[in-house]
Steps between C-alpha positions, in 0.01 A plus 500: 500500500856525365638342817270200462614455140862499614425237766310290244788523252748406772294197604477387136877526456564298817251232396629476142775235548262275693245509219733503199807279550658491154879539561597714202238778546583508872869533412425796273291661774781461753748660259256784430450565873873502573575740216196710591656549842836590339332753268300645789828541688639709214177700478522595868782742415471532121167686516668786686738578217783287640563296188730213594653273241688304765227290658622198310808529719295495819303201380822320417641570846185359657512182293873426516559586867215266595632217282867543595438512874297181469748308285824608669392573856193276529317809623123462482321741264312620809832660592650531152211704360523768774878511441435552129250776575746674733778470240272653237403783736867573570581500128207733428607741774864489387406599145200724563628713789781671305263553208236666715752687713661661197174531304572253226147474363304432183682319222830523691350297786359252248847457349657441842246229578549354153870468578413331830292239320785432260756475782292243690462298180875510436582400858267200478650398165863557606469295820388196304693262728244581768194625312515286188542811287297519184417129522274563797482373855288238675428497874548158657187293534405403853502126561147372496361769270276752675632668812381802698854552635646506149199695370461250217162365402406266219132591506390776263208586727735585787712722281194667356373592847844629603532710185145627543573611858821680397321667208223619734763633741654696212165659418456583869839676512421689177172627641652585839759715326226653286305607812796611708670836546799351317301516179437873532863564587620304197249666269622839619859393446424376148346839416768724651770384741592850614140591577448172685813557707384855580177362650692269734521179297828310549554426133788256529344299785158468334643389166732256675209347695297417192806373309605261776140381541472431127838324489421270793166400349671423170762288678219306666349435157836368379533268800147370451564439130818309586325275751215426262692437180800337671714638221627852441723663243623855440262538206186401692542685831760770442644742253377777279240293314318416826505867603358610166235228521382649829472847349311366199250302706423787736461754218272266304285406797478844656763657723257701715258215575569230760389218268680648200820295552288186531336570164847556360618166641208317342586651162878441517484144634228388259680667211823316586314168532317547169827573321672204666222253421426633152854548371727307738872578472435714193343764726792535743541872570181595318324588824748783565449628146121491540529665844697786348255561216198482729666730753543768235139462388363515853706806593364680192137389501428371854740677740281407799507132412209269430339503842576867561338601170191289572452654843554850361223446242266363766555810716435729202170327423389537860 
């Protein structure tokens, strides 16, 4: 019965843009789906106690490598995006391997990743002659508008279907990890690294696998956001604020539930839009303040997140 409900929900989501064609709601849905995928990417590793505050850096690498290779090398995003993903994977391995090899864990690991996010932000800002710095950067428009080669589409329906497919792929990866032996190895590591190593688990390798996987997914989200918005800036796709936004959304939605990050994305994106529409420029920066306050409240009163708490109550009643 549950499987049929999933198929029905999927069919409804696919049919939505053909039934309801209003541009602005479709735009909001595309943004929600892209950020849902980014939050799911963080959740893939975050739910195993590997709290990263550097995923804003990976998202920035994905966005800027894609845009720069297109503008300066005329390299199609079909090639530029894989290059961005590989670059993000290399960066993740470069930072994470020494941490895991020398057992830099817990809040020390979080601080290292926080520094990584700040470094990526500073590099983007400092190389303003190439990246536009804090003023932002715009990929060149393909002549004639929409182009499959340039991965640029003017139709919201097309972007919605692309974002929907990527979001579904993210859920698939999350569930595959959840049902794999990697999950049990990582859960054992999060409980006691020494005990896990004694049972034959290669602690460094397993933690590195999930970190690189999470980083590459996040880079893909950044590249997709760049191609859709056709404008990126350090504040929107990189830096500490983006990393903290990911943590907030996942915690609010439910870190141990596959759809938790999606619920978190709905809340964060709608909250930002409500503040923008209701208060305009007077509300600049308010979303981060509200995120912080809500994060504290959720950690205290709903540590499992909204969806996680609902499912826990349903199980208790059964």
